[in-house]
LUMSE-604420 format. One record per atom (N, C-alpha, C): residue in one letter; x, y, z. Coordinates in pm, whole numbers, padded with zeros to 5 digits, always signed. Layout:
// LUMSE-604420
AXYZ
...
***
This chain:
// LUMSE-604420
M-01821+02053+00728
M-01751+02051+00596
M-01611+02002+00632
S-01562+01888+00567
S-01429+01841+00591
S-01316+01907+00504
A-01200+01902+00556
A-01085+01971+00481
A-01067+01891+00350
P-01022+01962+00239
P-00987+01904+00119
P-00876+01796+00136
A-00878+01695+00054
A-00775+01584+00067
A-00626+01643+00061
E-00603+01736-00024
E-00466+01786-00030
E-00424+01850+00103
T-00522+01913+00187
T-00479+01966+00310
T-00451+01853+00408
I-00537+01753+00406
I-00520+01645+00502
I-00386+01573+00489
W-00346+01546+00357
W-00232+01463+00321
W-00102+01550+00320
A-00115+01675+00304
A+00007+01762+00275
A+00120+01748+00372
G+00083+01728+00502
G+00192+01720+00600
G+00225+01575+00643
T+00156+01479+00579
T+00177+01339+00624
T+00305+01266+00562
K+00367+01200+00647
K+00489+01132+00600
K+00464+00983+00621
A+00551+00905+00538
A+00540+00763+00559
A+00588+00724+00691
P+00525+00618+00762
P+00579+00579+00885
P+00718+00537+00887
S+00791+00586+00995
S+00927+00555+01010
S+00950+00404+01068
L+01080+00369+01063
L+01112+00243+01124
L+01061+00230+01258
A+01079+00339+01346
A+01031+00334+01489
A+00877+00313+01489
E+00809+00387+01397
E+00664+00371+01404
E+00612+00229+01358
I+00679+00175+01262
I+00645+00038+01218
I+00682-00055+01339
E+00789-00036+01413
E+00826-00118+01525
E+00724-00105+01630
A+00668+00011+01652
A+00566+00040+01755
A+00441-00039+01716
L+00401-00034+01585
L+00293-00118+01539
L+00311-00268+01563
A+00436-00309+01544
A+00462-00453+01554
A+00464-00489+01709
D+00517-00397+01795
D+00513-00422+01940
D+00365-00436+01989
A+00281-00335+01934
A+00139-00340+01982
A+00067-00464+01927
A+00105-00505+01803
A+00049-00634+01747
A+00086-00754+01834
F+00213-00747+01870
F+00268-00873+01947
F+00196-00868+02084
A+00181-00753+02157
A+00110-00746+02282
A-00032-00788+02283
A-00093-00765+02169
A-00230-00798+02157
A-00258-00958+02118
L-00148-01028+02092
L-00162-01167+02065
L-00206-01246+02186
P-00277-01359+02173
P-00312-01434+02289
P-00197-01460+02384
E-00217-01449+02516
E-00114-01470+02620
E-00033-01613+02598
E-00112-01709+02578
E-00047-01847+02559
E+00041-01850+02444
F+00014-01776+02345
F+00092-01767+02221
F+00224-01689+02250
R+00201-01577+02310
R+00324-01490+02339
R+00412-01562+02439
T+00367-01641+02540
T+00459-01710+02639
T+00552-01803+02572
L+00498-01868+02457
L+00579-01964+02390
L+00689-01886+02303
C+00678-01759+02292
C+00774-01678+02213
C+00883-01620+02299
V+00903-01657+02419
V+00993-01596+02505
V+01127-01580+02432
G+01186-01467+02441
G+01325-01444+02379
G+01315-01408+02235
L+01192-01416+02168
L+01177-01376+02024
L+01219-01228+02011
R+01296-01189+01919
R+01321-01049+01889
R+01253-01011+01764
I+01204-00884+01762
I+01144-00828+01647
I+01224-00709+01599
H+01265-00723+01468
H+01345-00614+01411
H+01272-00561+01289
V+01291-00433+01272
V+01239-00365+01152
V+01350-00298+01076
D+01363-00331+00953
D+01463-00268+00864
D+01391-00220+00735
D+01453-00127+00665
D+01385-00075+00542
D+01375-00186+00436
F+01472-00267+00416
F+01482-00378+00316
F+01554-00490+00370
P+01527-00610+00316
P+01614-00727+00346
P+01763-00702+00290
D+01860-00763+00350
D+01993-00744+00295
D+02008-00840+00186
E+02117-00817+00100
E+02137-00888-00027
E+02152-01033-00006
E+02208-01082+00105
E+02227-01228+00135
E+02094-01287+00154
T+01999-01220+00226
T+01861-01271+00252
T+01787-01277+00120
L+01796-01175+00041
L+01731-01177-00093
L+01773-01282-00183
T+01908-01311-00184
T+01950-01428-00257
T+01911-01558-00203
E+01920-01577-00068
E+01878-01698-00006
E+01732-01731-00028
M+01652-01627-00030
M+01506-01657-00034
M+01460-01654-00189
G+01548-01628-00285
G+01520-01631-00433
G+01431-01503-00471
C+01451-01398-00417
C+01374-01284-00439
C+01424-01212-00568
E+01329-01167-00644
E+01368-01101-00769
E+01383-00953-00742
S+01319-00903-00632
S+01322-00760-00600
S+01340-00747-00453
E+01391-00636-00406
E+01397-00605-00264
E+01258-00584-00204
F+01153-00572-00294
F+01014-00553-00254
F+00939-00682-00228
D+01002-00798-00266
D+00940-00918-00264
D+00915-00986-00125
L+00984-00930-00020
L+00977-00994+00104
L+00928-00902+00210
L+00814-00925+00273
L+00767-00842+00375
L+00808-00873+00514
G+00843-00991+00545
G+00899-01031+00675
G+00963-01163+00662
L+01039-01195+00770
L+01118-01319+00769
L+01140-01366+00912
F+01123-01497+00935
F+01158-01559+01058
F+01301-01622+01048
R+01383-01589+01150
R+01510-01658+01155
R+01530-01725+01279
G+01573-01847+01286
G+01593-01917+01416
G+01556-02066+01401
V+01542-02123+01507
V+01503-02265+01521
V+01357-02265+01570
G+01277-02317+01495
G+01133-02313+01535
G+01103-02434+01625
L+00987-02415+01704
L+00948-02527+01793
L+00914-02658+01714
A+00877-02635+01584
A+00833-02750+01506
A+00962-02832+01467
Q+01081-02758+01467
Q+01206-02827+01421
Q+01271-02902+01550
S+01305-02826+01652
S+01350-02892+01765
S+01311-02823+01896
G+01289-02692+01896
G+01231-02630+02012
G+01333-02617+02123
E+01450-02668+02108
E+01547-02664+02220
E+01662-02564+02177
V+01686-02470+02269
V+01792-02369+02241
V+01931-02432+02257
V+02021-02419+02171
V+02154-02465+02174
V+02251-02347+02215
S+02347-02379+02301
S+02440-02283+02342
S+02506-02212+02214
G+02523-02080+02220
G+02578-02014+02105
G+02477-01984+01996
Q+02365-02041+01999
Q+02269-02014+01898
Q+02211-01874+01909
M+02193-01808+01788
M+02135-01674+01792
M+01992-01692+01836
P+01932-01588+01908
P+01797-01591+01947
P+01696-01588+01813
N+01582-01655+01841
N+01482-01644+01735
N+01447-01498+01713
A+01431-01469+01583
A+01385-01324+01559
A+01304-01319+01426
V+01221-01217+01429
V+01134-01185+01306
V+01179-01048+01257
W+01193-01037+01130
W+01236-00921+01063
W+01113-00873+00991
L+01072-00750+01001
L+00964-00673+00925
L+01038-00576+00832
Y+00999-00572+00706
Y+01066-00483+00611
Y+00974-00370+00579
R+01008-00239+00621
R+00923-00128+00621
R+00877-00095+00476
R+00983-00082+00390
R+00956-00036+00246
R+00859-00130+00173
P+00894-00271+00171
P+00795-00358+00106
P+00654-00362+00177
L+00651-00340+00310
L+00524-00337+00370
L+00450-00214+00338
L+00510-00099+00324
L+00448+00022+00279
L+00395+00011+00131
D+00479-00049+00042
D+00442-00070-00095
D+00330-00163-00101
Y+00317-00268-00032
Y+00203-00355-00025
Y+00081-00284+00019
W+00093-00215+00120
W-00019-00139+00187
W-00078-00039+00088
A+00013+00023+00013
A-00036+00129-00077
A-00122+00052-00200
E-00095-00065-00224
E-00158-00146-00325
E-00283-00217-00290
H-00311-00224-00153
H-00418-00308-00108
H-00509-00228-00014
N-00629-00283+00004
N-00732-00204+00078
N-00743-00270+00218
E-00634-00242+00301
E-00637-00295+00434
E-00561-00181+00528
T-00575-00179+00650
T-00501-00099+00728
T-00357-00133+00748
L-00264-00036+00775
L-00131-00080+00800
L-00113-00164+00923
G-00195-00135+01032
G-00190-00222+01149
G-00223-00356+01117
H-00325-00377+01042
H-00377-00516+01003
H-00263-00583+00932
L-00194-00524+00841
L-00096-00580+00761
L+00029-00614+00846
V+00069-00527+00934
V+00185-00553+01029
V+00146-00686+01107
T+00018-00683+01170
T-00016-00786+01247
T-00015-00922+01174
H-00066-00924+01044
H-00075-01037+00961
H+00070-01086+00933
V+00167-01006+00891
V+00292-01047+00867
V+00372-01102+00990
L+00348-01030+01099
L+00409-01077+01228
L+00366-01219+01269
V+00226-01232+01265
V+00171-01360+01303
V+00218-01474+01203
H+00231-01439+01067
H+00273-01535+00981
H+00423-01573+01001
E+00497-01486+01038
E+00644-01519+01057
E+00662-01587+01193
I+00588-01547+01300
I+00595-01617+01413
I+00536-01762+01404
G+00439-01768+01312
G+00380-01900+01291
G+00479-02003+01237
H+00584-01959+01160
H+00680-02037+01114
H+00767-02107+01241
H+00769-02029+01343
H+00841-02078+01473
H+00765-02197+01517
F+00634-02198+01510
F+00551-02302+01558
F+00511-02420+01467
G+00538-02386+01337
G+00497-02485+01236
G+00345-02483+01221
L+00276-02365+01233
L+00137-02352+01227
L+00088-02353+01079
S-00040-02395+01065
S-00104-02391+00934
S-00160-02251+00913
D-00204-02222+00793
D-00253-02092+00768
D-00380-02070+00838
D-00463-02170+00862
D-00588-02156+00936
D-00562-02129+01081
D-00460-02200+01140
D-00415-02168+01278
D-00368-02015+01291
M-00293-01970+01199
M-00254-01840+01203
M-00359-01737+01187
A-00460-01768+01098
A-00579-01669+01086
A-00645-01663+01219
G-00665-01778+01288
G-00730-01781+01420
G-00656-01695+01520
I-00532-01703+01523
I-00443-01625+01615
I-00459-01477+01577
E-00447-01444+01455
E-00464-01311+01405
E-00599-01251+01444
A-00710-01324+01426
A-00839-01284+01471
A-00861-01255+01612
A-00793-01345+01694
A-00793-01330+01842
A-00707-01211+01891
A-00616-01175+01810
A-00528-01058+01850
A-00618-00926+01830
D-00701-00928+01741
D-00790-00790+01724
D-00912-00837+01635
P-01016-00884+01699
P-01131-00932+01630
P-01204-00822+01547
L-01183-00692+01605
L-01239-00582+01525
L-01157-00526+01410
E-01037-00567+01399
E-00951-00525+01285
E-00961-00630+01177
T-01036-00593+01068
T-01052-00676+00950
T-01008-00601+00830
P-00961-00666+00726
P-00930-00593+00603
P-01052-00533+00552
Q-01041-00425+00506
Q-01159-00344+00440
Q-01182-00392+00294
A-01310-00417+00267
A-01342-00462+00138
A-01353-00354+00038
***
């Protein structure tokens, strides 16, 4: 006999920034090696929400509209690092990710992997099909639940 749902969830908290970062680090480590080697120097940041400047720049109506963001110079643009240039980085936004997760039928790990691959994909100028292939290679057993 399993425990009642209220008992199972009574002590559960939303994942912290550090826990989302750990999911992102694990997702990145699971990406194909040839993909990761092209991401040398890429930094992954996790914040609760995007800042006001980012929300304005991206035309967001709500702080929940943006799950992640790539900042930097993508390989598709120039690929060459310029002196004084900030390192390429991906931001993942915890609260919008958790909000999206609560409304959809997929695991949090899958969602973090999807957003991370999508944002890194901007670095490479990849198509949605390319990104889906990389995502599948990262964890072929992790699929959205129907």
